[in-house]
C-alpha positions as CSV (number, residue, x, y, z in Angstrom):
1,M,46.1,153.3,-42.1
2,K,43.8,150.7,-40.7
3,K,44.0,151.3,-36.3
4,V,43.3,148.9,-33.9
5,A,42.9,148.8,-30.2
6,V,45.0,146.5,-28.0
7,V,43.5,145.7,-24.4
8,L,45.8,144.6,-21.8
9,S,45.2,143.1,-18.6
10,G,48.3,143.9,-16.3
11,C,51.4,142.1,-17.0
12,G,52.5,139.0,-16.7
13,F,50.9,135.3,-17.5
14,L,49.7,134.3,-14.5
15,D,47.8,137.3,-13.3
16,G,47.5,139.6,-16.1
17,A,48.4,139.9,-20.1
18,E,51.0,137.4,-21.4
19,I,54.6,139.1,-22.1
20,T,55.3,137.8,-25.0
21,E,52.0,137.2,-26.7
22,A,51.2,140.9,-26.5
23,V,54.4,141.9,-28.0
24,S,54.0,139.9,-30.5
25,T,51.2,141.3,-31.5
26,L,52.4,144.5,-32.0
27,I,55.2,143.5,-33.9
28,S,53.0,142.2,-35.9
29,L,50.0,144.7,-36.4
30,S,53.6,147.2,-37.0
31,Q,54.8,144.7,-40.0
32,A,51.4,145.0,-41.1
33,G,51.2,148.5,-41.3
34,I,48.0,148.3,-38.6
35,A,48.7,151.2,-36.1
36,Y,46.9,150.5,-32.8
37,D,46.3,152.4,-29.3
38,C,46.7,150.1,-26.2
39,F,44.2,150.1,-23.1
40,A,43.6,148.0,-20.2
41,P,40.7,148.7,-17.1
42,D,41.8,151.3,-14.6
43,R,41.1,148.8,-12.0
44,A,42.4,146.8,-9.1
45,Q,43.8,143.5,-10.8
46,L,41.7,140.7,-9.3
47,H,45.5,139.2,-7.8
48,V,48.7,139.6,-7.7
49,V,51.5,136.1,-8.5
50,D,55.3,136.3,-7.5
51,H,55.9,134.5,-10.8
52,A,59.5,133.5,-9.3
53,K,57.7,131.5,-6.7
54,G,54.2,130.6,-9.1
55,A,52.5,131.6,-5.9
56,P,50.0,134.6,-4.6
57,A,52.1,137.2,-3.3
58,D,50.2,139.6,-0.3
59,E,49.6,142.5,-2.5
60,Q,47.5,144.5,-5.0
61,R,48.3,145.9,-8.5
62,N,46.6,148.3,-10.7
63,M,46.3,146.7,-14.7
64,L,46.8,150.2,-16.3
65,T,49.5,150.8,-13.8
66,E,50.9,147.6,-14.9
67,A,49.7,147.2,-18.5
68,A,51.3,150.2,-19.3
69,R,54.8,148.1,-18.5
70,I,54.0,146.4,-21.7
71,A,53.2,149.7,-23.6
72,R,55.9,151.9,-22.9
73,G,53.5,153.9,-20.6
74,D,51.7,155.2,-23.9
75,I,48.1,153.5,-22.9
76,A,44.4,154.9,-21.6
77,A,42.2,153.5,-19.4
78,L,39.9,151.4,-21.1
79,G,36.6,152.9,-20.4
80,T,38.1,155.3,-22.3
81,L,37.8,153.6,-25.4
82,K,35.6,154.6,-28.4
83,A,34.4,152.1,-30.9
84,D,34.2,154.3,-33.8
85,D,37.9,155.3,-33.4
86,Y,38.9,152.1,-34.3
87,D,38.6,149.0,-37.0
88,A,39.1,146.5,-34.9
89,I,39.8,145.3,-31.3
90,V,42.4,143.0,-30.5
91,F,42.7,141.1,-27.0
92,P,46.1,139.3,-26.1
93,G,46.0,136.2,-23.9
94,G,47.5,135.3,-20.5
95,F,45.2,134.7,-17.6
96,G,44.7,137.6,-16.6
97,A,42.0,137.1,-19.7
98,A,39.7,134.7,-17.3
99,K,40.7,136.8,-14.1
100,N,40.4,140.7,-15.0
101,L,38.8,140.4,-18.0
102,T,35.8,138.4,-16.6
103,N,34.8,136.8,-13.8
104,F,35.3,132.9,-15.2
105,L,37.8,132.0,-12.7
106,E,35.2,132.5,-9.8
107,V,32.2,131.6,-11.9
108,G,33.3,128.9,-14.3
109,D,30.7,128.7,-17.9
110,A,28.3,131.0,-15.3
111,A,31.0,134.1,-16.0
112,Q,30.1,137.7,-17.4
113,M,32.6,140.3,-18.8
114,Y,33.6,142.9,-16.6
115,E,31.8,146.5,-17.2
116,D,33.9,148.1,-18.7
117,V,34.9,145.1,-21.0
118,E,31.8,144.4,-22.3
119,S,31.4,148.7,-22.8
120,A,34.4,148.0,-25.0
121,V,33.6,145.1,-26.9
122,M,30.1,145.1,-27.5
123,P,30.1,148.4,-29.9
124,F,32.8,146.3,-32.4
125,V,30.5,143.4,-32.4
126,H,27.3,145.2,-33.1
127,A,28.8,147.2,-35.7
128,K,30.5,143.5,-37.1
129,K,34.0,145.3,-36.5
130,P,36.9,142.3,-36.0
131,V,37.2,141.0,-32.7
132,V,41.1,138.8,-32.2
133,A,41.4,137.3,-29.0
134,L,44.4,135.0,-28.6
135,C,45.3,132.0,-25.9
136,A,43.0,132.3,-23.0
137,A,41.1,135.8,-24.6
138,P,38.7,134.0,-26.9
139,L,36.4,133.3,-23.8
140,I,35.7,137.1,-24.4
141,L,34.6,136.1,-27.7
142,G,32.6,133.6,-26.3
143,L,30.6,136.1,-23.6
144,A,30.1,138.7,-26.4
145,A,28.4,136.5,-28.7
146,Q,26.6,135.4,-26.0
147,V,25.3,138.9,-25.3
148,A,24.8,139.3,-28.8
149,G,22.6,136.6,-29.7
150,I,25.1,134.8,-31.9
151,R,25.1,131.0,-32.2
152,N,27.2,128.9,-33.9
153,A,30.4,131.1,-33.6
154,K,33.6,129.8,-34.5
155,I,36.3,129.7,-31.9
156,T,40.2,127.9,-31.2
157,L,41.9,127.7,-27.9
158,G,43.9,124.7,-29.4
159,A,43.7,121.3,-29.3
160,G,41.9,120.8,-26.3
161,G,41.4,124.1,-24.0
162,E,39.8,122.9,-21.2
163,P,38.2,124.2,-19.2
164,L,37.7,127.3,-21.5
165,S,36.9,124.8,-24.2
166,E,34.0,123.3,-22.9
167,A,32.9,127.1,-21.3
168,I,32.5,127.8,-24.7
169,S,30.5,125.0,-26.3
170,T,28.4,125.6,-23.6
171,W,27.5,129.0,-24.5
172,G,25.9,127.8,-27.8
173,Q,29.6,129.0,-30.2
174,I,31.8,125.9,-31.5
175,H,35.4,125.1,-30.5
176,I,38.0,124.6,-33.4
177,A,40.8,122.4,-32.5
178,L,43.8,124.4,-34.0
179,P,47.6,123.4,-33.7
180,V,49.2,126.2,-32.5
181,Q,50.3,128.5,-35.6
182,Q,47.3,128.2,-37.2
183,A,44.1,130.9,-36.5
184,C,40.9,130.4,-36.7
185,A,39.1,133.2,-38.8
186,D,35.0,133.3,-37.9
187,E,34.3,135.5,-41.8
188,T,30.6,135.6,-41.0
189,N,30.7,137.2,-36.6
190,R,34.1,138.7,-37.6
191,F,36.0,137.1,-35.2
192,V,39.8,135.9,-35.0
193,S,42.0,133.6,-32.7
194,A,44.8,131.7,-31.6
195,P,45.6,129.5,-29.1
196,A,49.7,130.9,-28.8
197,Y,50.2,130.0,-25.2
198,M,47.0,127.5,-25.0
199,Y,49.7,125.1,-25.9
200,G,52.2,125.8,-22.5
201,D,55.0,124.1,-23.9
202,A,55.3,126.3,-27.5
203,S,58.7,127.9,-28.3
204,P,58.5,132.0,-27.9
205,A,59.1,131.9,-32.1
206,E,55.7,129.5,-32.4
207,I,54.1,132.4,-29.8
208,F,54.8,134.6,-32.2
209,A,54.0,132.6,-35.2
210,S,50.4,131.9,-33.4
211,C,49.9,135.9,-32.6
212,Q,51.4,136.2,-36.6
213,A,48.2,134.3,-38.0
214,A,45.5,135.9,-35.9
215,I,46.8,139.4,-37.2
216,A,47.4,138.3,-41.2
217,A,43.8,137.2,-41.0
218,L,42.6,140.5,-39.1
219,Q,44.4,142.2,-42.0
220,T,42.6,139.9,-44.7
221,M,39.0,141.1,-43.1
222,L,40.2,144.8,-43.4
223,R,40.5,144.9,-46.7
């Protein structure tokens, strides 16, 4: 059985992993018969947002502790991930991708991945193992391609995706405009991306379809 690593960035779309996307990804993997382990950075998230108010809260939270809510406690620190143990790595979206996995929020297209994220994802890229990213998480694909010296990788953030899509183009990659239910599969670089909640008015059913499309593309790459 194929096995993948799923990387979460907290719990909640405004400051961590988008919950509907994360759960839809896990269900889609289960439906496809692909085993998975969940991981998250064991460090403080950038900030905490009160999702009822949509405003910052005066507190601090740990990404691993928060992501464990989604993984039902079955989760490990990202720093323990060994690429040799997995066939692919998967990043559900949420603003945590920009806030907690990279410093994009602070510096825009001068962004870099945080050290634990780069150490986790780059062995997959160098080994040509698939890297899957949803919603805002294709930032990771763009940055990983830049680190690896890859140009013209095909990546989607939906129909627009600014300013994230603009940054991906600045990094020498190609942004592909796609509807919510379609995934972009770059067979050459082994990248899969899908828009999910980059379409903010999408229904939960459409988000599930987006995640299913990404995992279906992954399944094809793993054959």
